[in-house]
N, C-alpha and C positions, 0 to 999 in steps of 0.2 A: 862194925863200919862194915861195906858192902865185899859183894865178894861176885865171881862170872857169874854166881848160878842165880845171883838178883840182878846182875844185866840182861841175861835168857830172857828171865821173865818179867820184866819193864818192857823191854821191845815186844816180846809174843802180847803184851799187853796192847798194843795201840795197830790199830790197822795199815794191809799190804807190808807189811814186814817179812824179812827174812834175813838167813845169815849164811853169809861167805863164806871162805876159807881166800884171805886177802896174802898179800906178800908174807911170803914163807909160812905159808898153813896158816896164819897168824884169821885167829874171829874178826870179822867185820856185818853189819847187820845196817840193810838199805831199805829205805822206804819209794818202791817204786824203780830201785834200779839204783837211786841215788844215795850213795854214801851218809852216817849219820850218825853212828861212833866204830870206833874200830879197837882194838889193840896196837898199842905203841910202845914198844919197849925202845927206849935209847940207841942208837948208834953211839957209833966211838967218834963222830962228830959233835951229836949231842954231850956227851961227857964233857967234850974237851970245853966248849961252851960254857957248861954249869959248871963244870971244876970242881969241889969239894961239897956243893949246894946235891949236885945228882943226885939224887935216889938211889937205891939198892938195885943191881939188875937182878935181884931175883920178885922187885917188887911187880907187883902187877901194875900196869901204865894202860889207861882207857883213855884215845882223843876223843873227844868230843864235838863236837858245830855247834857252833853258837852264833846269832845274829850277824853281828858284824864284827869290829877289831876294837871295839869300844868295850862290847860286856867283855870280852875276849881279858883286856888291859884291866879290866874291871874286877874281874874274879880274881888276877895272879895280885893286883895291888891289894886286894881286900881280903884273900889265906891264901899266903905265900907257900903255907906248909900243905895245902893240899892238892894245888895247884901250880900250872907252871908253863913257859912254852918252851920253843926250841927252837933256832937259826931258821932251821927245815918249813918251820909253820910261819913264818915272819909273810906281812903282806896274805893271810889265809886265816879264814875267822875259824880256827877252833883252839879249844885250850887242852893241854893233858891234863888228868884226872889222877891222881892216888886213889888208886881204888881204895886199899883198906884203909886210906884217913878220912874217907866222905862219910857223912851220914849217909843212914840209906837215904832218908827226906831229900836231901841236895840231890842224890844222884835221880832218884825219879824224875824231878821237875828238869833238870839237866838232861836228860834222854827226852823225855817229851819235849821240848821247847830246843833240843836239836830234831826230833822227826818236825816241829813245827816249820824247823828255818827249809825242813829239805823235799816235806810232802808238796804233792799237787794243792791252788788254794780252795776246789771240792773236797776233795779229803778233808781237809783241817773242819771246813763246813758242817762237811755228815758229819765228824766226828763229837764239834762241839753241841751237835742238832738235839734238844731233847728226845728223851724214845716218845716214839709214836703213841700213842693210848689206843688201848683195844677199845673198839664198839660197841 
């Protein structure tokens, strides 16, 4: 399963990304200043809302920006052992990922999709363009 080192490696492979300390000094990653993935431990109200289903406080949790609320709902419905949401994220296109339960391949897709959701269109087009051939 995935680790914080995997998150850093996956983000570093994407153009124009950087890591910042966010709330409480927790890591967050941005593309051209726009947040797309960040560490998001559960807070008291989150734990109260989730009840016994709340992850262990020591479990690493990553919040990931998604394209829209439909994608978020589908992820949570399809694999609630890996994905969850909290009231703080209601109305916001992001999902909480249980990092030590998500397969690395799926994490790679989530991180890239989050980057695509926040990156400028021109940057995404450059990323998708085939490499230039030497003449």
